[in-house]
N, C-alpha and C positions, 0 to 999 in steps of 0.2 A: 253932374259931371259936365264940364264945358269942353269945347272943341280942343283946346290946348292939352288938357289931361289925356284925351283919347290919342292925340298925336304922340305925346310923350310915351304912353304905354306901348303904342305900336312900334316906335323907334327902339324902345328898350327890348321888346320881344324880338324884333328883327336883329338887334345886336347880339342877344343871347343865342339866337339861332345861328348866326354867322360864327360866333365864337365856338359853339358846339360843333359845327361842321368843320372848323379848322382843326379841332382836337381829335376828331373821330376817325380820320382816314386809316390809321393803323389799328383800330379797334374793331375791325370787321370780323376777325376770326375768333374762335373759342380760346385757342392756346397756341403758343409758340414755344417749342422746346429748342434750346440752343446748347450746343456742345462745341468744344474745341476738338479737332481731329485727335485720334489716338496716337500713341508713341510711334515715332518714325525711326527708320534705319539709321539715318545720318542727318546732318544739317544742310544738305544740298537743297537747292530751290524747289525741286519736285521729288523729294524723297518718298518712297513707298513706306508702308507700315512695317514695323518690326514684328517679330512673333508676339511680343507683349502687346503691341498695338492691335494685331489681329484678334488676340484673345479679348482685349477690351471692346473692340467693335462687336464681337459676338455677345458680350455681356450687355452692351447697349441694346442690341437687337432683342435679346431676351427680356430686358427691362421694359422696352417700349412696344413690344409686339401687340399688346392688348390696350394700348393707350389711344387707339382710334386715329393714328396718324394718317392723313389723307394726301399730304404733299411732302416732298423732301427736296431741299436745296443744299447744294454744296458749292465750294469754290471749284475752280478748274484744276486744282492740284490733286495728284494721285492720293495723297494721304487723307484728304477729306472725302473723296469719292469712295475709297476703300473703307473708311470708317462707317459710312452710311450703307454700303452695299449689302451687308447681311440683313439689315432691317428691310431695305427695299426689296430684296429677294423674297423674304418671308411674307411680305405684304403684297407682293406682285405690283409694286409701284415703280414708275420710271422716275429717276432722279433728274433734276435740272441742275446742271453745272454752270455757274456763272463766273465771270472773271473775278478773281480774288480781290482786286482793288476797285471794283465797281459796286459799292454799297448802294448807290442810288437805284441800280437795276434790281437788286434784291428787295429794297424797300418798296419799289413800284409793284413787284410781284405780291408782296405782303399786303399792300393797300388794296389789291384787287381780289384778295381771297374772300371766299364766301363766309357767311356767319357761322357755319358749322365745320369749317376747316380746322384741323389740328396739324400743325406744321413742324417738321424737324429741320433745323438749319445747322449744318456742320461748317464751322469756320476755323479761324486761327487765333492765336493769343492776342493779336492786335484788333481783329475784326469782331470778336465776340463782345468785348466791353463796349465798343463803338455801337454795335447793333442794339445791345441792351439799352444804352442811353438813347439811341434814336427812337426806340419803341416807347420811351417815356417811363421806363421802369427804373427804380433806384432802390437802394443807394448805388453809387458807382461801383462797378465790378472791376477787379484786377485779377489777372492770371499770372502766376509765376512761370518761369521757364519750363519747369517739370510738372505743371498742373494739367493733367490729362483726364482727371476723374470728376470734373465739375459738370453738372447738368443743371442748366438754368431753365426755369419754366416762367414764361411771361404770360400773364392772363390780362388781356385788355379789359378795361372798365370804362364803358361809355360815359363820357363826361367827367372822368376822374383819371388820376394817374394809374398806369398799369401796375398790377401786383407782380412782384418778383419773388420767386422761390429758388433756393439753391440746394441741390442734392449732390451726393457723391456716389459714384458707381465704380 
């Protein structure tokens, strides 16, 4: 092996390391559960949950109570906070409410999660698809106006696209 072969291999290895480090920032945690808020009373900007929404929030808590959730993020809207509240209470977790239109703040929090975190994010019909895409999971997600029962599970895969699972609850 001559000197130029060694340099080429070093440059190739450095390039692969840099590429891996660029892909990896959102792959630090074990799993991210993502839901849209439950049914709301009305179409006002900060509507609370309806009785049907409160029942769905309770179903979500029952479904995820043994999933090992370690962090919960919501938007700053009542309906997302109320959707996550039963699970947060059951697990004795404090929710972090972030501005609904600041996806970068949420992504930054997800980037700094530990390797063993399992996170619940409660968002909106427009933020859930954008978050799934930002996490590198596909295919693209769409939510209808009355789609309140979708639960997405994003499982980051180091060095590969995140795996996406969709459930109904």
